[in-house]
VOFI-805092 format. One record per residue (C-alpha): x, y, z; residue number from 1; residue in three letters. Coordinates in nm, 3 decimals, padded with zeros to 5 digits. Example, Ala and Ser with C-alpha at 12.3 -4.5 7.8 and 13.67 -1.06 7.14 Angstrom:
BEGIN
- c1 | c2 | c3 | seq | type
- 01.230 | -00.450 | 00.780 | 1 | ALA
- 01.367 | -00.106 | 00.714 | 2 | SER
//
This chain:
BEGIN
- c1 | c2 | c3 | seq | type
- -01.387 | 01.542 | -00.157 | 1 | MET
- -01.292 | 01.160 | -00.183 | 2 | TYR
- -00.976 | 01.080 | -00.355 | 3 | ASP
- -00.906 | 00.734 | -00.506 | 4 | PHE
- -00.553 | 00.574 | -00.528 | 5 | PHE
- -00.571 | 00.254 | -00.634 | 6 | PRO
- -00.300 | -00.053 | -00.711 | 7 | ASP
- -00.008 | 00.090 | -00.496 | 8 | VAL
- 00.289 | -00.185 | -00.489 | 9 | GLY
- 00.654 | -00.203 | -00.510 | 10 | ALA
- 00.704 | -00.099 | -00.886 | 11 | GLU
- 01.023 | 00.026 | -00.929 | 12 | ASP
- 00.972 | 00.459 | -01.044 | 13 | GLU
- 01.283 | 00.471 | -01.175 | 14 | GLU
- 01.307 | 00.178 | -01.404 | 15 | LYS
- 01.135 | 00.052 | -01.669 | 16 | PRO
- 00.776 | -00.122 | -01.600 | 17 | GLN
- 00.782 | -00.430 | -01.488 | 18 | GLY
- 01.072 | -00.402 | -01.264 | 19 | ASN
- 00.986 | -00.523 | -00.891 | 20 | ILE
- 01.204 | -00.335 | -00.571 | 21 | ARG
- 01.234 | -00.609 | -00.261 | 22 | HIS
- 01.141 | -00.916 | -00.433 | 23 | LEU
- 01.052 | -01.203 | -00.169 | 24 | GLY
- 01.026 | -00.932 | 00.098 | 25 | ASN
- 00.678 | -00.849 | 00.179 | 26 | PRO
- 00.760 | -00.609 | 00.465 | 27 | TYR
- 00.941 | -00.393 | 00.240 | 28 | LEU
- 00.755 | -00.401 | -00.056 | 29 | GLN
- 00.472 | -00.310 | 00.171 | 30 | CYS
- 00.686 | 00.014 | 00.309 | 31 | LYS
- 00.793 | 00.107 | -00.056 | 32 | TYR
- 00.409 | 00.125 | -00.139 | 33 | ALA
- 00.345 | 00.279 | 00.149 | 34 | TYR
- 00.620 | 00.541 | 00.079 | 35 | ASP
- 00.468 | 00.607 | -00.261 | 36 | LYS
- 00.098 | 00.622 | -00.109 | 37 | MET
- 00.246 | 00.922 | 00.099 | 38 | LYS
- 00.391 | 01.131 | -00.159 | 39 | ARG
- 00.077 | 01.076 | -00.375 | 40 | HIS
- -00.167 | 01.240 | -00.131 | 41 | ILE
- 00.063 | 01.475 | -00.008 | 42 | VAL
- 00.066 | 01.625 | -00.336 | 43 | GLU
- -00.339 | 01.658 | -00.288 | 44 | ARG
- -00.279 | 01.842 | 00.042 | 45 | GLY
- -00.361 | 01.533 | 00.247 | 46 | ALA
- -00.197 | 01.277 | 00.474 | 47 | THR
- -00.276 | 00.932 | 00.580 | 48 | LEU
- -00.487 | 01.052 | 00.860 | 49 | ALA
- -00.667 | 01.158 | 00.545 | 50 | ASN
- -00.757 | 00.778 | 00.471 | 51 | VAL
- -01.099 | 00.619 | 00.557 | 52 | VAL
- -01.076 | 00.281 | 00.380 | 53 | LYS
- -00.766 | 00.072 | 00.276 | 54 | GLN
- -00.832 | -00.269 | 00.049 | 55 | VAL
- -00.482 | -00.500 | 00.074 | 56 | VAL
- -00.427 | -00.756 | -00.162 | 57 | TYR
- -00.183 | -01.038 | -00.083 | 58 | VAL
- -00.062 | -01.362 | -00.278 | 59 | THR
- 00.008 | -01.547 | 00.039 | 60 | ASP
- -00.144 | -01.542 | 00.367 | 61 | ILE
- 00.168 | -01.599 | 00.521 | 62 | ARG
- 00.233 | -01.227 | 00.425 | 63 | TYR
- -00.043 | -01.106 | 00.694 | 64 | GLN
- 00.205 | -01.047 | 00.969 | 65 | GLY
- 00.444 | -00.828 | 00.758 | 66 | ASP
- 00.198 | -00.634 | 00.621 | 67 | VAL
- 00.003 | -00.592 | 00.954 | 68 | GLY
- 00.323 | -00.434 | 01.129 | 69 | LYS
- 00.407 | -00.227 | 00.844 | 70 | CYS
- 00.033 | -00.085 | 00.828 | 71 | ARG
- 00.075 | 00.013 | 01.238 | 72 | ARG
- 00.407 | 00.140 | 01.147 | 73 | GLU
- 00.249 | 00.389 | 00.926 | 74 | GLU
- -00.036 | 00.453 | 01.039 | 75 | TYR
- 00.106 | 00.500 | 01.360 | 76 | GLY
- 00.152 | 00.874 | 01.363 | 77 | GLN
- -00.141 | 00.936 | 01.170 | 78 | ALA
- -00.382 | 00.829 | 01.396 | 79 | GLY
- -00.588 | 00.476 | 01.374 | 80 | PRO
- -00.596 | 00.248 | 01.112 | 81 | ILE
- -00.914 | 00.322 | 00.888 | 82 | PRO
- -01.182 | 00.064 | 00.744 | 83 | ALA
- -00.932 | -00.198 | 00.603 | 84 | ASN
- -01.009 | -00.522 | 00.415 | 85 | THR
- -00.713 | -00.811 | 00.362 | 86 | PHE
- -00.764 | -01.023 | 00.061 | 87 | LEU
- -00.554 | -01.291 | -00.057 | 88 | VAL
- -00.538 | -01.346 | -00.399 | 89 | ILE
- -00.340 | -01.563 | -00.684 | 90 | SER
- -00.155 | -01.339 | -00.856 | 91 | GLY
- -00.089 | -00.996 | -00.919 | 92 | LEU
- -00.017 | -00.794 | -01.270 | 93 | ALA
- 00.399 | -00.802 | -01.217 | 94 | ILE
- 00.526 | -01.111 | -01.122 | 95 | GLN
- 00.708 | -01.083 | -00.788 | 96 | GLY
- 00.474 | -00.846 | -00.663 | 97 | MET
- 00.360 | -01.005 | -00.385 | 98 | LEU
- 00.067 | -00.730 | -00.252 | 99 | LEU
- -00.098 | -00.403 | -00.357 | 100 | GLU
- -00.228 | -00.170 | -00.146 | 101 | ILE
- -00.599 | 00.052 | -00.276 | 102 | ASP
- -00.672 | 00.375 | -00.043 | 103 | ILE
- -00.980 | 00.576 | -00.032 | 104 | THR
- -00.912 | 00.928 | 00.117 | 105 | ALA
- -01.110 | 01.249 | 00.194 | 106 | VAL
- -00.897 | 01.507 | 00.054 | 107 | VAL
- -00.964 | 01.883 | 00.198 | 108 | PRO
//
């Protein structure tokens, strides 16, 4: 079964909607987004090794290096990086968000 985990970013889960963690830091926003994604897919019996596709949206091409480093670190133990699309967009839903990540996983 495929499961889709859309629009994961650095929205703070512990504060009111609209609060973003790690303002101005794309690397730490990426790490926080992956942390949230990993917790969500574990709840469904999967890991990053089950991810078959991801789309990364960033608001500035200069974030590519930080996001690439973050992605390599996160998938390091899980195996190869899945099919990936990297898009530069003009803005995201909440001011201060520098990136969002969508993943599709094959869930056992």
